[in-house]
C-alpha positions as CSV (number, residue, x, y, z in Angstrom):
1,M,-6.1,67.3,-2.0
2,R,-9.6,67.3,-4.0
3,A,-12.3,67.3,-1.8
4,Y,-15.4,64.9,-2.4
5,S,-19.3,66.2,-2.0
6,P,-20.9,64.3,0.8
7,R,-23.4,63.0,-2.3
8,A,-20.3,61.2,-4.0
9,L,-19.0,59.8,-0.4
10,A,-22.6,58.6,0.1
11,T,-22.6,56.9,-3.4
12,F,-19.2,55.3,-2.9
13,V,-20.4,53.9,0.2
14,L,-23.8,52.7,-1.1
15,V,-21.8,50.9,-4.1
16,L,-19.4,49.2,-2.2
17,V,-22.1,48.1,0.1
18,A,-23.7,46.8,-2.6
19,V,-20.5,44.9,-3.8
20,T,-20.0,43.8,-0.8
21,G,-23.2,42.5,-0.3
22,W,-23.6,40.8,-4.2
23,L,-20.4,39.0,-2.9
24,G,-21.5,37.8,0.1
25,V,-24.7,36.4,-1.0
26,R,-22.8,34.8,-3.8
27,G,-20.4,33.4,-1.6
28,L,-22.7,32.2,0.9
29,L,-24.9,30.1,-2.1
30,A,-21.3,28.8,-3.5
31,Q,-20.5,27.9,-0.5
32,R,-23.7,25.9,0.3
33,H,-24.0,24.4,-3.2
34,L,-20.2,23.6,-3.0
35,S,-21.0,21.5,0.5
36,D,-23.9,19.5,-1.2
37,A,-21.8,18.6,-4.1
38,R,-18.8,17.2,-1.9
39,T,-21.4,15.3,-0.2
40,G,-22.7,14.0,-3.9
41,L,-19.1,13.3,-4.9
42,E,-18.6,11.3,-1.9
43,T,-21.7,9.2,-2.6
44,A,-20.6,8.7,-6.1
45,R,-16.8,7.5,-5.2
46,S,-18.6,5.2,-2.6
47,A,-21.5,4.3,-5.1
48,L,-18.8,3.3,-7.8
49,L,-16.4,1.2,-5.7
50,D,-19.4,-1.0,-4.7
51,R,-20.9,-0.9,-8.4
52,Q,-23.8,0.5,-7.6
53,L,-23.9,2.3,-10.6
54,E,-27.4,4.0,-10.7
55,T,-26.8,5.3,-7.6
56,A,-23.5,6.6,-8.4
57,G,-25.1,8.0,-11.7
58,T,-27.7,9.6,-9.9
59,A,-25.3,11.0,-7.4
60,V,-22.8,12.7,-10.2
61,R,-25.7,14.3,-12.0
62,D,-27.0,15.7,-8.5
63,A,-23.5,16.8,-7.6
64,G,-22.9,18.5,-11.2
65,A,-26.2,20.4,-10.7
66,D,-24.7,22.0,-7.7
67,T,-20.9,22.6,-8.8
68,A,-22.2,24.0,-12.0
69,A,-24.1,26.6,-10.0
70,A,-21.7,27.5,-7.8
71,R,-18.9,28.0,-10.9
72,A,-21.7,30.3,-12.4
73,L,-21.9,32.2,-8.6
74,T,-18.0,32.6,-8.9
75,G,-17.1,33.7,-11.9
76,D,-19.2,37.2,-12.9
77,P,-16.8,40.0,-13.4
78,V,-17.7,41.5,-10.2
79,W,-16.1,38.3,-8.7
80,R,-13.1,38.4,-10.5
81,L,-12.6,42.0,-9.7
82,A,-12.9,40.8,-6.3
83,S,-9.8,38.3,-7.2
84,A,-7.5,41.2,-8.1
85,L,-7.9,43.1,-4.8
86,P,-4.8,42.7,-2.2
87,V,-5.1,40.8,0.9
88,L,-8.7,39.7,0.0
89,G,-8.2,38.6,-3.3
90,E,-6.5,35.4,-2.5
91,T,-10.0,34.2,-0.3
92,F,-12.2,35.0,-3.7
93,T,-9.1,33.4,-6.2
94,V,-9.3,30.1,-3.7
95,A,-13.5,30.2,-3.7
96,R,-13.3,30.2,-7.9
97,G,-10.6,27.4,-8.1
98,L,-12.3,25.2,-5.5
99,A,-15.8,25.6,-7.6
100,V,-14.3,25.0,-10.6
101,A,-12.5,22.2,-9.5
102,A,-15.2,20.2,-8.2
103,D,-17.5,21.2,-11.1
104,D,-14.4,19.2,-13.2
105,V,-14.5,16.5,-11.1
106,A,-18.3,16.5,-11.3
107,R,-19.1,16.9,-14.7
108,Q,-15.8,15.4,-16.8
109,V,-13.5,13.0,-14.1
110,L,-16.6,10.8,-12.9
111,P,-18.5,10.6,-15.8
112,E,-15.8,9.0,-17.7
113,A,-15.1,6.7,-14.2
114,L,-18.7,5.9,-14.7
115,S,-18.1,4.9,-18.2
116,A,-15.4,3.0,-17.7
117,A,-17.2,1.0,-14.9
118,E,-20.6,0.3,-17.1
119,Q,-18.2,-1.2,-19.6
120,V,-16.8,-3.9,-17.0
121,D,-19.8,-6.0,-16.1
122,P,-18.8,-8.6,-13.8
123,A,-21.3,-10.6,-15.5
124,R,-19.6,-10.4,-18.8
125,L,-15.9,-10.4,-17.7
126,R,-15.5,-14.1,-17.0
127,G,-16.7,-16.8,-18.9
128,P,-17.8,-20.4,-17.5
129,D,-14.3,-21.7,-17.6
130,G,-12.7,-18.9,-15.4
131,A,-11.3,-17.2,-18.6
132,V,-11.3,-13.3,-18.6
133,D,-12.5,-11.6,-21.6
134,L,-9.6,-9.3,-22.0
135,A,-11.5,-7.3,-24.9
136,V,-14.1,-6.2,-22.0
137,L,-10.7,-4.9,-20.2
138,K,-9.4,-3.1,-23.2
139,A,-12.7,-1.4,-23.9
140,A,-12.4,0.0,-21.2
141,T,-9.0,1.3,-20.6
142,P,-9.3,4.6,-22.5
143,A,-12.2,6.1,-20.5
144,A,-10.3,4.9,-17.3
145,R,-7.2,6.6,-18.2
146,R,-9.0,10.0,-19.1
147,S,-10.6,9.8,-15.7
148,A,-7.4,9.2,-14.2
149,E,-5.4,12.1,-15.9
150,R,-8.3,14.8,-15.2
151,A,-8.3,13.8,-12.0
152,N,-5.0,14.0,-11.6
153,A,-5.1,17.9,-13.3
154,V,-7.9,18.6,-10.7
155,S,-5.2,17.4,-7.8
156,A,-2.7,19.9,-9.7
157,G,-4.8,22.6,-10.0
158,I,-6.1,22.5,-6.5
159,A,-2.3,22.4,-4.6
160,A,-1.5,25.3,-7.1
161,L,-4.1,28.0,-5.7
162,P,-2.9,30.5,-3.0
163,R,-2.1,29.1,0.6
164,E,-1.8,32.5,2.2
165,Q,-4.2,35.2,3.4
166,V,-6.9,32.7,2.7
167,I,-10.3,33.4,5.3
168,G,-11.0,30.0,7.4
169,P,-14.2,28.3,5.9
170,V,-12.5,29.1,2.6
171,D,-9.5,27.0,3.6
172,S,-11.5,24.4,5.2
173,G,-13.1,23.6,2.5
174,R,-9.8,23.6,0.3
175,Q,-8.5,20.8,2.5
176,A,-11.9,18.8,2.7
177,L,-12.1,19.0,-1.6
178,T,-7.9,18.1,-1.4
179,E,-8.3,14.8,0.5
180,Q,-11.6,14.1,-1.2
181,T,-10.0,14.4,-4.4
182,A,-6.5,13.0,-3.5
183,Q,-8.8,9.5,-3.0
184,L,-10.6,9.4,-6.0
185,T,-7.4,10.2,-7.7
186,G,-5.5,7.3,-6.2
187,A,-8.3,5.0,-6.7
188,L,-8.6,6.2,-10.4
189,R,-5.3,5.4,-11.1
190,G,-4.9,2.2,-9.2
191,T,-7.8,1.1,-11.6
192,T,-6.6,2.7,-15.1
193,Q,-2.9,0.6,-13.8
194,A,-5.0,-2.7,-13.5
195,L,-6.6,-2.2,-16.7
196,E,-3.8,-1.6,-18.5
197,L,-1.6,-4.2,-16.9
198,A,-4.0,-7.4,-16.8
199,P,-4.0,-8.5,-20.5
200,T,0.1,-8.7,-20.2
201,L,-0.3,-10.2,-17.2
202,L,-3.1,-12.8,-18.5
203,G,-1.0,-13.8,-21.3
204,E,-2.9,-12.1,-23.9
205,D,0.4,-11.8,-26.1
206,R,1.8,-15.3,-25.4
207,P,1.6,-17.9,-22.4
208,R,3.4,-16.7,-18.8
209,R,4.6,-18.9,-16.0
210,Y,4.2,-17.6,-12.5
211,L,5.2,-18.8,-9.0
212,L,2.9,-17.6,-6.4
213,L,4.3,-18.1,-2.8
214,V,2.4,-17.8,0.6
215,Q,4.1,-16.4,3.6
216,Q,3.6,-17.1,7.0
217,T,3.5,-13.6,8.6
218,G,4.1,-15.3,12.2
219,E,7.8,-15.2,11.1
220,S,8.7,-12.5,9.6
221,R,11.3,-12.1,7.0
222,G,12.0,-9.1,4.8
223,T,9.1,-9.3,2.2
224,G,6.6,-10.3,4.9
225,G,7.1,-13.7,6.1
226,L,8.4,-17.4,6.1
227,I,7.3,-18.9,2.8
228,G,5.1,-21.8,3.2
229,G,2.4,-23.2,0.7
230,F,3.2,-22.4,-3.0
231,V,1.3,-22.9,-6.7
232,A,2.7,-22.7,-9.8
233,V,0.1,-21.1,-12.3
234,E,0.2,-20.4,-16.5
235,A,-2.0,-17.4,-17.7
236,S,-2.6,-17.6,-21.4
237,A,-5.5,-15.8,-23.4
238,G,-6.8,-14.7,-20.3
239,R,-6.9,-18.2,-18.9
240,L,-5.2,-19.3,-15.4
241,N,-4.2,-23.2,-15.3
242,V,-2.6,-24.4,-12.0
243,L,0.4,-26.3,-13.2
244,A,1.3,-27.6,-9.8
245,R,0.9,-26.7,-6.0
246,G,2.8,-28.1,-2.7
247,S,3.9,-26.7,0.6
248,S,7.2,-25.7,1.9
249,A,8.3,-29.9,2.1
250,D,7.8,-29.7,-1.4
251,L,10.4,-26.7,-1.8
252,R,14.1,-28.4,-1.7
253,N,17.0,-26.9,-0.3
254,G,20.6,-26.7,-1.5
255,P,23.3,-23.8,-2.2
256,I,22.4,-22.2,-5.8
257,P,24.9,-19.9,-7.7
258,V,24.1,-16.6,-7.6
259,P,21.4,-16.1,-10.2
260,P,22.2,-13.1,-13.0
261,G,21.2,-9.8,-11.9
262,V,21.8,-10.1,-8.1
263,P,24.0,-7.5,-6.8
264,D,27.0,-7.6,-5.1
265,E,26.0,-5.9,-2.0
266,F,23.0,-8.4,-1.9
267,V,25.5,-11.0,-2.0
268,R,27.2,-9.4,0.8
269,L,24.3,-8.7,3.2
270,Y,22.2,-11.8,3.1
271,D,24.4,-14.8,2.1
272,Q,25.8,-15.1,5.5
273,F,21.9,-16.0,6.2
274,G,21.3,-19.0,3.8
275,A,19.8,-16.6,1.0
276,F,21.4,-18.6,-1.4
277,D,20.8,-22.0,0.5
278,I,17.7,-22.4,1.9
279,W,14.0,-20.9,0.6
280,Q,13.3,-19.9,3.9
281,N,15.8,-17.4,4.2
282,A,15.7,-16.4,0.6
283,N,13.4,-13.6,1.5
284,I,15.1,-11.6,4.4
285,S,15.8,-8.6,2.1
286,P,12.6,-6.5,1.6
287,D,13.9,-5.9,-2.2
288,L,11.5,-8.0,-3.3
289,P,12.5,-7.6,-7.5
290,V,15.9,-9.0,-6.6
291,V,14.7,-11.9,-4.0
292,A,12.2,-13.0,-7.0
293,R,15.2,-13.4,-8.9
294,V,16.9,-15.7,-6.3
295,L,13.3,-17.6,-5.8
296,A,12.9,-17.9,-9.5
297,A,16.5,-19.5,-9.7
298,R,15.7,-21.9,-6.7
299,W,12.4,-23.0,-8.3
300,A,14.4,-23.9,-12.0
301,A,17.3,-25.4,-9.6
302,Q,14.4,-28.0,-8.5
303,G,13.2,-28.5,-11.9
304,G,10.3,-26.1,-12.3
305,G,11.2,-24.8,-15.1
306,P,11.4,-20.9,-16.0
307,L,9.1,-18.1,-14.6
308,D,7.8,-15.1,-15.7
309,G,7.0,-13.5,-12.4
310,V,7.1,-14.3,-8.4
311,A,4.0,-13.3,-6.5
312,L,4.0,-13.4,-2.6
313,L,0.8,-13.2,-0.7
314,D,-0.4,-13.7,2.8
315,G,-3.3,-14.5,5.0
316,V,-4.4,-11.1,4.7
317,A,-4.5,-11.3,0.8
318,L,-6.2,-14.8,1.0
319,A,-8.5,-13.8,3.1
320,S,-9.2,-11.1,0.7
321,I,-8.8,-13.3,-2.1
322,L,-11.9,-15.8,-0.9
323,R,-13.8,-12.8,0.6
324,G,-17.6,-14.3,-0.1
325,S,-16.3,-17.7,-0.7
326,A,-17.9,-20.8,1.5
327,P,-15.7,-21.7,4.1
328,L,-12.7,-24.0,3.4
329,P,-12.8,-27.2,4.7
330,L,-9.8,-28.0,6.9
331,G,-10.5,-31.9,7.4
332,G,-11.7,-33.9,10.2
333,G,-15.0,-32.0,9.9
334,R,-13.3,-28.4,10.5
335,Q,-13.7,-25.5,8.4
336,V,-12.4,-22.0,8.8
337,R,-14.3,-18.6,7.1
338,P,-11.8,-16.1,5.1
339,E,-13.2,-13.6,7.4
340,N,-11.0,-15.9,10.3
341,L,-8.5,-17.3,8.2
342,V,-5.7,-14.7,9.4
343,D,-5.9,-15.5,12.6
344,Y,-6.3,-19.3,12.1
345,L,-3.3,-19.7,9.9
346,A,-1.4,-17.8,12.8
347,V,-2.5,-19.9,15.8
348,G,-5.3,-22.4,15.2
349,Q,-3.7,-24.4,12.8
350,Y,-0.9,-25.1,15.2
351,R,-3.7,-26.1,17.8
352,D,-5.4,-28.3,15.4
353,F,-1.6,-30.0,14.6
354,A,0.2,-29.6,17.6
355,P,3.7,-31.6,17.3
356,T,4.4,-34.7,18.2
357,A,7.6,-33.6,20.5
358,A,5.5,-31.0,22.3
359,D,8.6,-30.4,24.9
360,T,10.3,-29.3,22.1
361,G,7.9,-27.7,19.8
362,I,9.2,-29.2,16.7
363,D,6.7,-29.0,14.0
364,R,6.7,-32.7,12.4
365,S,3.4,-32.2,11.0
366,K,2.9,-32.9,7.1
367,A,-0.7,-32.6,7.8
368,R,-0.5,-29.1,8.6
369,K,1.8,-28.1,5.8
370,D,-0.3,-30.0,3.6
371,Q,-3.4,-27.9,4.8
372,L,-1.3,-24.7,3.9
373,Q,-1.0,-26.1,0.4
374,D,-4.6,-26.9,0.4
375,V,-5.8,-23.0,1.3
376,A,-3.3,-21.7,-1.7
377,G,-4.8,-24.2,-3.6
378,V,-8.5,-23.4,-2.7
379,A,-6.9,-19.5,-3.7
380,A,-5.5,-20.5,-7.0
381,D,-8.8,-22.4,-8.3
382,R,-10.8,-19.2,-6.9
383,L,-8.9,-17.3,-9.1
384,A,-8.6,-19.7,-12.2
385,G,-12.4,-21.1,-12.1
386,G,-15.2,-20.1,-13.2
387,G,-18.6,-19.3,-11.6
388,G,-18.6,-17.6,-7.9
389,D,-19.0,-13.8,-7.0
390,T,-16.1,-12.0,-9.5
391,L,-17.5,-8.9,-8.2
392,A,-16.5,-9.9,-4.6
393,L,-13.2,-11.3,-5.9
394,L,-11.9,-8.4,-8.0
395,R,-12.6,-6.2,-4.8
396,G,-11.0,-8.7,-3.0
397,L,-7.9,-8.8,-5.2
398,T,-7.9,-5.0,-5.5
399,E,-7.9,-4.7,-2.3
400,A,-5.0,-7.5,-1.4
401,V,-2.9,-5.5,-3.7
402,R,-3.8,-2.0,-2.3
403,S,-2.8,-3.2,0.8
404,G,0.7,-4.4,0.0
405,H,0.0,-7.9,0.9
406,L,-0.1,-9.4,-2.7
407,R,2.8,-8.3,-4.7
408,M,4.5,-9.6,-7.6
409,A,8.0,-8.8,-9.5
410,S,9.2,-10.0,-13.1
411,D,12.0,-9.7,-15.2
412,D,9.9,-9.8,-18.8
413,P,10.5,-6.4,-20.1
414,T,7.0,-5.8,-20.6
415,L,5.8,-7.2,-17.7
416,G,8.5,-6.0,-14.9
417,P,8.2,-2.2,-16.1
418,A,4.4,-2.5,-15.6
419,L,4.4,-3.7,-12.0
420,A,6.8,-1.5,-11.2
421,A,4.6,1.5,-12.6
422,A,1.6,0.3,-10.8
423,G,3.6,0.1,-7.4
424,V,3.2,-3.5,-6.6
425,D,6.7,-5.0,-7.3
426,G,7.9,-4.6,-3.8
427,A,11.1,-2.5,-4.8
428,L,13.0,-0.7,-2.4
429,A,12.5,3.6,-3.2
430,Q,13.9,4.8,-6.6
431,G,15.0,7.8,-7.0
432,E,15.5,11.2,-4.9
433,T,12.7,11.1,-1.9
434,P,12.1,11.5,1.4
435,L,12.2,8.1,2.8
436,A,11.5,6.3,6.5
437,Y,11.1,2.3,6.1
438,P,11.2,-0.1,8.9
439,V,12.0,-3.7,8.2
440,V,11.9,-6.5,10.6
441,Y,13.0,-10.1,10.2
442,N,13.0,-13.0,13.1
443,I,15.6,-14.1,14.4
444,T,14.6,-16.9,17.2
445,A,12.5,-19.3,14.8
446,G,9.6,-18.8,16.8
447,K,6.2,-17.6,15.4
448,L,5.2,-14.6,17.7
449,D,5.4,-11.3,15.0
450,H,2.0,-12.2,14.4
451,F,1.3,-10.3,17.6
452,L,3.9,-7.7,16.5
453,D,2.8,-3.9,16.9
454,R,4.8,-1.7,14.9
455,S,4.9,2.1,14.6
456,V,7.0,4.9,12.8
457,T,6.9,8.7,13.2
458,Y,9.1,10.8,10.5
459,E,9.8,14.1,11.1
460,A,12.0,16.5,9.3
461,G,12.9,20.3,8.9
462,P,12.1,22.8,6.3
463,C,12.8,22.8,2.6
464,K,15.5,25.1,3.1
465,G,19.3,24.8,1.8
466,P,20.8,21.3,0.8
467,A,20.3,19.6,3.5
468,R,18.0,19.2,6.6
469,R,17.7,17.4,10.0
470,S,15.2,14.4,10.4
471,T,14.1,12.0,13.0
472,I,12.6,8.7,12.5
473,T,11.0,6.9,15.4
474,V,10.3,3.5,15.6
475,E,8.3,1.6,18.3
476,L,7.9,-2.5,18.3
477,R,5.6,-4.4,20.9
478,N,5.2,-7.6,21.9
479,D,1.6,-8.1,22.2
480,V,1.3,-11.8,22.9
481,P,-2.0,-12.6,24.4
482,P,-1.7,-14.1,28.0
483,E,-3.6,-17.4,27.2
484,E,-1.7,-20.5,26.4
485,L,0.2,-20.7,22.9
486,P,0.2,-23.6,21.1
487,P,4.5,-24.8,21.8
488,Y,5.7,-24.2,18.1
489,L,4.3,-20.6,18.5
490,T,6.8,-19.9,21.5
491,A,9.6,-22.3,20.4
492,R,12.9,-20.5,19.7
493,L,16.1,-21.2,18.9
494,V,18.8,-20.7,21.9
495,G,22.5,-21.7,21.6
496,G,21.3,-24.2,19.1
497,R,18.8,-25.3,20.8
498,L,14.6,-25.3,21.2
499,I,13.0,-24.0,24.4
500,D,9.7,-22.4,25.1
501,S,10.0,-18.4,25.6
502,R,6.8,-15.9,25.3
503,S,9.8,-13.3,24.5
504,G,10.4,-12.4,20.7
505,G,13.2,-11.5,18.5
506,V,13.5,-9.5,15.6
507,A,16.3,-7.7,13.9
508,L,15.0,-4.1,12.8
509,S,16.4,-2.6,9.7
510,V,15.4,1.3,8.9
511,Y,15.9,2.6,5.8
512,G,16.3,6.2,5.3
513,T,16.2,8.7,2.4
514,R,19.2,8.5,0.1
515,G,22.1,10.4,1.2
516,A,21.4,10.5,4.9
517,S,23.5,9.9,7.5
518,L,23.5,9.5,11.2
519,V,24.1,12.0,13.4
520,R,22.7,10.2,16.7
521,A,20.5,7.3,17.9
522,S,19.0,6.0,21.0
523,L,17.0,2.8,22.3
524,D,14.9,3.1,24.7
525,G,16.2,6.5,26.3
526,G,19.4,5.1,26.1
527,P,23.1,5.0,24.0
528,T,23.1,2.5,20.8
529,A,26.2,3.5,18.1
530,P,29.2,1.1,17.2
531,E,32.1,3.0,19.2
532,D,29.7,2.7,22.5
533,P,30.4,-0.5,24.7
534,A,27.7,0.4,26.9
535,G,25.3,0.9,23.6
536,V,23.3,-1.7,21.7
537,L,25.2,-2.2,18.6
538,L,23.9,-0.6,15.7
539,V,25.2,-1.2,12.2
540,N,24.9,1.1,9.4
541,R,24.7,-0.4,5.8
542,E,23.5,0.2,2.2
543,E,21.3,-1.6,0.0
544,G,20.0,-0.3,-3.7
545,G,21.7,3.2,-3.0
546,L,19.6,4.0,0.3
547,P,21.6,3.5,3.8
548,F,19.9,1.4,6.4
549,W,20.4,1.2,10.2
550,N,20.4,-2.5,11.6
551,L,20.1,-3.6,15.2
552,E,18.9,-6.8,16.6
553,L,16.3,-6.6,19.5
554,E,14.8,-9.0,22.3
555,L,11.0,-8.1,22.5
556,P,9.8,-9.5,25.9
557,P,5.9,-9.9,26.2
558,G,3.7,-6.8,26.7
559,Q,6.8,-4.7,26.5
560,T,7.9,-1.6,23.9
561,R,10.9,-1.0,22.4
562,K,11.7,2.4,20.8
563,L,14.4,3.5,18.4
564,V,15.1,7.1,17.5
565,L,17.3,7.8,14.6
566,E,18.2,11.3,14.4
567,L,20.0,12.1,10.5
568,T,21.4,14.6,8.3
569,E,19.3,13.9,5.2
570,P,19.2,15.9,1.6
571,V,16.3,18.0,1.0
572,A,14.6,15.8,-1.4
573,P,11.6,16.8,-3.8
574,G,8.4,15.3,-3.4
575,P,6.4,13.9,-0.6
576,A,7.8,11.8,2.1
577,R,7.4,8.1,1.7
578,V,6.7,5.4,4.2
579,P,6.1,2.1,2.4
580,E,4.7,-0.7,4.8
581,Q,6.3,-4.1,5.0
582,P,3.6,-6.5,5.1
583,L,2.8,-8.4,8.5
584,S,-0.1,-9.2,10.5
585,R,-0.6,-6.1,12.2
586,P,-0.5,-2.8,10.3
587,L,2.0,-0.2,10.5
588,R,0.9,2.9,12.4
589,Q,2.5,6.4,10.8
590,Q,2.9,10.0,11.6
591,V,4.5,11.9,9.3
592,R,5.2,15.1,9.7
593,V,7.7,15.9,6.8
594,P,7.2,19.2,4.3
595,S,7.0,18.5,0.5
596,C,9.5,20.6,-1.0
597,G,9.4,21.0,-4.8
């Protein structure tokens, strides 16, 4: 063995200490710059969403200076050599990758997003007559698209960084930047999709006609709630014109033939509930593209003419669209502010227009139904008319779509695929993806679903082999308040007659991953299976290629019902999806499902 002199060993130790110190100092400096940059990037993102463009521009420039410094500090030859070391090298690689990612966001992604935002000036976007200047939207689209594509590339780059043997502070930085970049990527993708979709939606190439239906989520249906008021509009060259408006009293019932494009399974599942007989039950299924075909056929059957699309929205969406508007007049000197609209439509209107037969709860009030028509009409006028706060309207529309309380489906060969790509068509999940989707629809004719609390927990095993075990847990709680409610809300149908009850009742369907099968189920800790006479009947069905399990649940006031499904499901690629049925209260979610490649 060769012997090294003390001087040589001392020199080696000094070099090692110097290199370690060099890396440590540069690492601390880079970490400080990245921390400052993350703060600046969040400021820029929030300012962009609020259209505070001067603030956003300053934040982008400041963040860019920090990210450029961090990138330089982690890019010298010594750092690159350290990245090649076994074990320790992973930390240096990740630190370098985070600096590059943050720099790309600050100096590529956000400047393009800022450029697109500057072009979409709300002051120039709509004319005095309410017409949208489509040229403004089209001019901003390329920059928005480049920004979204670069953000997506940055997210992919972060995801590809090593995950093992990375020290805590660097790993925490990765998690923070991952979340921040994911939020930014989602916002930019949504903005780009909206800019690309708007010209077609607003009739750039030809006039298009749409039916907007307001859903009452106090009585749930698969797409959200019971259909109430409606507005028919035509879009042409950026201009919206209201063609007709009315309440549910103006929607004529009666059997219609099964429309073209409606699958046989839809007929088998929902014909028995009157899906082809009455407007109120046409939307028991959550699959909006199919439901929209039925609704369009019903509209044509009562002389409404052909449609290019059907949109469903509820009180939450209306409140978002009308945000910043003056209080809505309700007649008799009453008015309601937009932020109070959800509770008013669910409860207040039934107090103001009490039924004439209070002992039965039967609602014969034409005035109340006309009022829902008026609210929908105000929202349509806000969309179609000039004046008002265009920026507030854009924010409200964005929030209504993002939250899922405004959805639209179309069979138009151009518009339909664009709505699907934007994720706003309310379709059941397509392709292979891990899925848990709880859906309820009211079975009592009462209006207590406004007070329904919902939660879902989705857990699955590791990405090993062709299949894995998973568990979907759904909890429903009737959180009806103790104070007296209008009788129309607490009326429920029992044995063909109406009684007063604060208990709710829903049919719960839980959609799972394509190809999943049930191993075991329990309700409130007890058995639930078709072959067990002591258990609640749980029915297994299929819709849109997805398995779902359905049962009817009584919901006494103040009580929580808990359904647990233990499944075997294919190891499907990609992150888990937990779609949310739009109701008054949001769905609480917990997802512990590893994403498989």
